[in-house]
C-alpha positions as a LaTeX table, in Angstrom:
\begin{tabular}{lrrr}
\hline
Residue & $x$ (\AA) & $y$ (\AA) & $z$ (\AA) \\
\hline
Met1 & $-16.33$ & 16.09 & 23.28 \\
Ile2 & $-12.18$ & 16.31 & 22.59 \\
Gly3 & $-10.98$ & 13.13 & 21.73 \\
Arg4 & $-7.63$ & 11.48 & 22.98 \\
Arg5 & $-5.76$ & 12.38 & 19.75 \\
Arg6 & $-6.15$ & 15.99 & 19.94 \\
Leu7 & $-5.48$ & 15.79 & 23.73 \\
Arg8 & $-2.27$ & 13.97 & 22.72 \\
Trp9 & $-2.01$ & 16.47 & 20.07 \\
Leu10 & $-2.47$ & 19.51 & 22.43 \\
Trp11 & 0.21 & 17.90 & 25.22 \\
Trp12 & 2.65 & 17.54 & 22.18 \\
Ala13 & 2.21 & 20.99 & 21.05 \\
Leu14 & 2.54 & 22.82 & 24.50 \\
Leu15 & 5.27 & 20.91 & 25.54 \\
Pro16 & 7.80 & 23.00 & 24.78 \\
Trp17 & 6.33 & 25.92 & 25.98 \\
Leu18 & 6.47 & 23.48 & 29.05 \\
Gly19 & 9.84 & 22.95 & 28.68 \\
Ala20 & 10.64 & 26.54 & 28.60 \\
Cys21 & 9.56 & 27.22 & 32.14 \\
Ser22 & 12.07 & 24.46 & 33.24 \\
Met23 & 9.06 & 22.22 & 34.04 \\
Leu24 & 9.50 & 19.54 & 31.56 \\
Pro25 & 12.09 & 18.84 & 28.67 \\
Ser26 & 11.72 & 20.88 & 25.63 \\
Leu27 & 11.36 & 19.21 & 21.99 \\
Pro28 & 14.27 & 19.88 & 19.26 \\
Val29 & 13.22 & 22.06 & 16.32 \\
Gly30 & 11.51 & 20.15 & 13.23 \\
Arg31 & 9.64 & 16.90 & 12.95 \\
Ser32 & 10.98 & 14.67 & 16.19 \\
Arg33 & 9.08 & 14.23 & 18.27 \\
Val34 & 11.29 & 12.57 & 21.33 \\
Pro35 & 12.64 & 15.04 & 23.88 \\
Ser36 & 15.70 & 16.97 & 23.89 \\
Ala37 & 17.14 & 16.39 & 27.48 \\
Pro38 & 18.34 & 13.30 & 29.14 \\
Ile39 & 15.51 & 10.42 & 29.88 \\
Ala40 & 15.53 & 9.12 & 33.08 \\
Asp41 & 17.58 & 6.12 & 32.93 \\
Arg42 & 14.35 & 3.23 & 34.17 \\
Gln43 & 14.22 & $-0.30$ & 33.87 \\
Ile44 & 11.24 & $-1.23$ & 31.33 \\
Asp45 & 9.70 & $-4.50$ & 31.66 \\
Leu46 & 6.32 & $-4.15$ & 29.82 \\
Asn47 & 3.68 & $-6.55$ & 28.05 \\
Gly48 & 2.04 & $-4.21$ & 26.18 \\
Gln49 & $-1.02$ & $-4.23$ & 23.96 \\
Cys50 & $-2.87$ & $-0.86$ & 22.73 \\
Ala51 & $-5.48$ & $-0.92$ & 20.18 \\
Gln52 & $-7.63$ & 2.40 & 20.17 \\
Thr53 & $-9.79$ & 4.77 & 17.95 \\
Glu54 & $-10.06$ & 8.59 & 17.95 \\
Asp55 & $-13.28$ & 10.92 & 17.47 \\
Asp56 & $-11.29$ & 12.29 & 14.41 \\
Gly57 & $-10.52$ & 8.75 & 12.61 \\
Phe58 & $-6.82$ & 8.41 & 14.32 \\
Arg59 & $-6.44$ & 5.07 & 15.44 \\
Glu60 & $-3.74$ & 2.20 & 16.32 \\
Arg61 & $-2.68$ & $-1.04$ & 17.13 \\
Ala62 & 0.15 & $-1.60$ & 19.03 \\
Thr63 & 1.95 & $-4.31$ & 20.58 \\
Leu64 & 5.39 & $-3.93$ & 22.55 \\
Arg65 & 7.05 & $-6.85$ & 24.91 \\
Val66 & 9.79 & $-5.54$ & 26.81 \\
Arg67 & 12.09 & $-7.49$ & 29.76 \\
Asp68 & 14.97 & $-5.88$ & 31.60 \\
Asn69 & 15.33 & $-3.14$ & 28.43 \\
Leu70 & 15.65 & $-5.61$ & 25.57 \\
Val71 & 12.60 & $-5.77$ & 23.15 \\
Gln72 & 11.65 & $-9.09$ & 22.80 \\
Ala73 & 8.31 & $-7.88$ & 20.19 \\
Leu74 & 7.17 & $-5.26$ & 18.39 \\
Ser75 & 4.31 & $-4.09$ & 15.98 \\
Trp76 & 2.76 & $-0.72$ & 15.68 \\
Gln77 & 0.94 & 0.41 & 12.84 \\
Leu78 & $-1.10$ & 3.43 & 12.93 \\
Trp79 & $-3.76$ & 5.42 & 10.67 \\
Val80 & $-4.34$ & 9.04 & 10.39 \\
Gly81 & $-7.88$ & 8.84 & 9.61 \\
Arg82 & $-8.27$ & 7.35 & 5.57 \\
Arg83 & $-5.36$ & 9.52 & 4.69 \\
Gly84 & $-2.87$ & 6.98 & 4.90 \\
Ser85 & $-0.49$ & 4.95 & 7.77 \\
Cys86 & 2.62 & 4.23 & 9.06 \\
Ser87 & 3.84 & 0.83 & 10.33 \\
Phe88 & 6.95 & $-0.52$ & 12.51 \\
Glu89 & 7.63 & $-4.01$ & 12.76 \\
Gln90 & 10.37 & $-5.48$ & 14.79 \\
Ala91 & 12.19 & $-7.74$ & 12.07 \\
Asp92 & 12.80 & $-4.51$ & 10.38 \\
Phe93 & 15.21 & $-3.06$ & 12.95 \\
Thr94 & 17.73 & $-3.89$ & 15.44 \\
Gln95 & 18.08 & $-2.61$ & 18.73 \\
Thr96 & 21.27 & $-0.65$ & 19.40 \\
Arg97 & 20.58 & 0.95 & 23.08 \\
Arg98 & 19.41 & $-0.36$ & 26.06 \\
Arg99 & 19.91 & 2.30 & 28.49 \\
Pro100 & 19.19 & 5.39 & 29.46 \\
His101 & 16.30 & 4.74 & 26.71 \\
Ile102 & 15.83 & 1.92 & 24.55 \\
Glu103 & 16.61 & 2.89 & 20.89 \\
Leu104 & 15.96 & 0.54 & 17.50 \\
Ser105 & 17.64 & 1.49 & 14.27 \\
Ala106 & 16.49 & 0.61 & 10.77 \\
Arg107 & 18.30 & $-2.22$ & 9.19 \\
Asp108 & 17.69 & $-0.45$ & 5.74 \\
Gly109 & 20.03 & 2.27 & 6.92 \\
Ser110 & 17.33 & 4.96 & 6.25 \\
Gly111 & 18.09 & 6.27 & 9.69 \\
Cys112 & 14.70 & 5.74 & 10.79 \\
Arg113 & 14.85 & 4.81 & 14.51 \\
Leu114 & 12.53 & 3.83 & 17.50 \\
Gln115 & 12.82 & 5.31 & 21.00 \\
Ile116 & 10.93 & 3.76 & 23.97 \\
Trp117 & 11.39 & 5.47 & 27.53 \\
Gln118 & 9.22 & 5.24 & 30.99 \\
Asp119 & 8.18 & 7.84 & 33.05 \\
Pro120 & 6.24 & 7.62 & 36.15 \\
Arg121 & 2.82 & 7.54 & 34.14 \\
Arg122 & 3.52 & 5.86 & 31.15 \\
Val123 & 6.21 & 3.89 & 28.56 \\
Thr124 & 6.17 & 5.84 & 25.38 \\
Met125 & 7.45 & 4.13 & 21.96 \\
Ala126 & 8.43 & 7.27 & 19.41 \\
His127 & 9.41 & 7.48 & 16.09 \\
Val128 & 12.29 & 9.74 & 14.54 \\
Gly129 & 12.94 & 10.04 & 10.84 \\
Cys130 & 10.89 & 7.36 & 9.63 \\
Glu131 & 9.14 & 9.08 & 6.91 \\
Arg132 & 9.19 & 6.44 & 4.52 \\
Arg133 & 7.50 & 4.04 & 6.55 \\
Cys134 & 4.37 & 6.24 & 6.28 \\
Thr135 & 1.73 & 7.00 & 3.39 \\
Pro136 & 3.26 & 10.37 & 2.13 \\
Gly137 & 1.85 & 13.65 & 3.50 \\
Ile138 & 1.26 & 12.01 & 7.01 \\
Tyr139 & 4.12 & 11.90 & 9.10 \\
Asp140 & 3.77 & 14.92 & 10.65 \\
Gln141 & 0.53 & 13.94 & 12.51 \\
Ala142 & 1.87 & 10.31 & 13.31 \\
Trp143 & 2.28 & 10.61 & 16.84 \\
Pro144 & 3.97 & 8.20 & 19.75 \\
Val145 & 1.88 & 5.63 & 21.10 \\
Met146 & 1.64 & 5.45 & 25.09 \\
Phe147 & 1.76 & 2.29 & 27.11 \\
Asp148 & 0.09 & 2.06 & 30.81 \\
Pro149 & 3.34 & 0.27 & 32.70 \\
Val150 & 0.90 & $-1.08$ & 35.00 \\
Thr151 & $-1.66$ & $-2.81$ & 32.63 \\
Gly152 & 0.14 & $-2.83$ & 29.62 \\
Gly153 & $-2.82$ & $-1.37$ & 27.90 \\
Cys154 & $-2.97$ & 2.54 & 26.02 \\
Ala155 & $-2.27$ & 4.75 & 28.99 \\
Arg156 & $-3.95$ & 8.35 & 28.64 \\
Pro157 & $-2.13$ & 11.42 & 27.66 \\
\hline
\end{tabular}
C-alpha cells in the first residue's frame, strides 16, 4: 500500500511535467515547492487542524486559522521519520502579503517565507528558503501541508 506521504511526493515529482502540458503551473528549479505561475486570488477562511502519520514515518501537526486572508494562528511541525524535524510558529513571522496568496516572512531576516493559497480542493501551506528551521539534511523532504477547505482537516493529495 502506498502511503499518503509517497503519493504526495509523487504528485510534487510529476507536477513539472504536467505543467509542461499547460495543465498545471510548473515548479521552479531548485528546492522551492511553490508554483511559479500566478496563484488564483481566492479569499481564504479556514479553521484548520491537520495531524497525521504516514506509513513511512513522516508525520505532521499543523494548526492554521485564517479569516479574510489574515493569519490569526499558525503552528506547524513536521517530522521526517526519525531523521529530524522542521518547526514554524506564527510568533517568528510577520504577514507581508494578503493577495493573490498569503505570505509570511521570518522576522529574523533569514529569507524564510511561508506561502498559503487555496485551490478548489485544498488550502496549501508551503515553505521557501527555510532550511535553518529544519534539522540539517532533511529540508528536501519537508513537504507542504494541505488542509481540506470545508472540514479544516488534512486534505488528501
